[in-house]
N, C-alpha and C positions, 0 to 999 in steps of 0.2 A: 653899245648896249649888249648885255648878255642875253642868251636865249631864255633865261628865267624871267626876264622882264617883258618878253614879247606877249602880245595878246594871244589868247587861246592856248598858250604853252604852260602846262602845269608842271609840278615838280618831277613827276615820272617821265614825261615827255622831254623835259629839259635835261634830265639825267641821260636818257637815251641819246639825245643829240650831242651832248658833251662826249659821251663814250665813243661816238663815231667821228669825232673831230669837228663838230659844228658848235662853236662856242659863242658866236656873236651873230648879230643881225646881218652883218656883212657876209659872214660865212653862209647863212641861210639864203640870202639874196643871190650869191654867186652859184649856189648849188641848185636852187629852185625847190619847189615843194615836192615834185616827183623824185628828183635826185636825192633829196634828204630822206624821203620815205623809203626809197630803195636802200640807202645806206643803213637805215635802222633795221629793215627786214633782213638784209644780208648779214648783219651783225648777229643775227640769231634771235632778236626780239620778235615779239608777235603783236605788232600794233594792228588795230582795226583801221578801216578806211577813215574813221573819224580823225585820226592823226593826219592823214593826207589833207583832209578838208581844213583841219586846224592850221596846218602849215601854210596852206594857200591863204586862209584868212589872216594869218600873221603877216604875210607878205603884202596883201592888198589893204590891210587895216580894217577888217570887219570881223564880226563874230562868225565862227565856222558854220553856224546854222543859216547864215545869210548868203552863203555861196549858192548861186543859182544851180538848179538841177542840171541844166545844160553844161555848165562849167564842171560840175562834179563828174558827169559822164565823160567829159573830155579828159579830165585828170586821170580817171580810171583807165581810159583807152591809152593815154600816154604811158601810164605805168605798165600796162600789159604789153604794149609794143616794146618798151625798153627791156622788160624781162625777157621777151622772146628773142631779143638781139644779144643777150648775154651768152658768152661761151659756156659750155658745160663745165661743171667743176671737175678738177682733176680727180681721177679715181672714182668718179661717180658712175654708177652703173646705169646704163640706158635701158629702159624697159624694152623687152623683146616682144615678139608676137604672143598673143594669148591663145592657148590651146584649151579646148573644152574636153573634159573627160566625163563621160556619162557612166554611171553604174548600171549594170545590167544583171537582173536576177532571172536565172532560168528556172523553169517550173521544176526541173529535177533538183536544183540546188536549194529550193525552199525547204525541203525536208532536212537538209544538212546544215542550213544556215550559212552556206558559202555564198560569197558575193564575188562576181566576176566583173572586172573593169573592162570598158569598151576597147581598150588597147590590147587585151589578151587575145 
């Protein structure tokens, strides 16, 4: 069965899944809801969490809105854990420390409209 025939999977979601190599129900079962969601996200698409819940619903055979809240939270936690374990992308810049710079206006400078930065 193709992903277009799965419950909860509309044409857009099916296209995303095909583009990341998930073309059948067996592919989705093997990858799991979280794994499939991650593949779609890493491919550059911008799915909402509804896709994650829809994938889970497709796997367990229910409408995505019937996924219990506890299971939804578990799926999100699994996704966040999996993302945290991913290696940083090559060439990606890692954010450094944040430095705060405050602008300081001296009373003498108010007349000349000069502004001095705190690092001066």
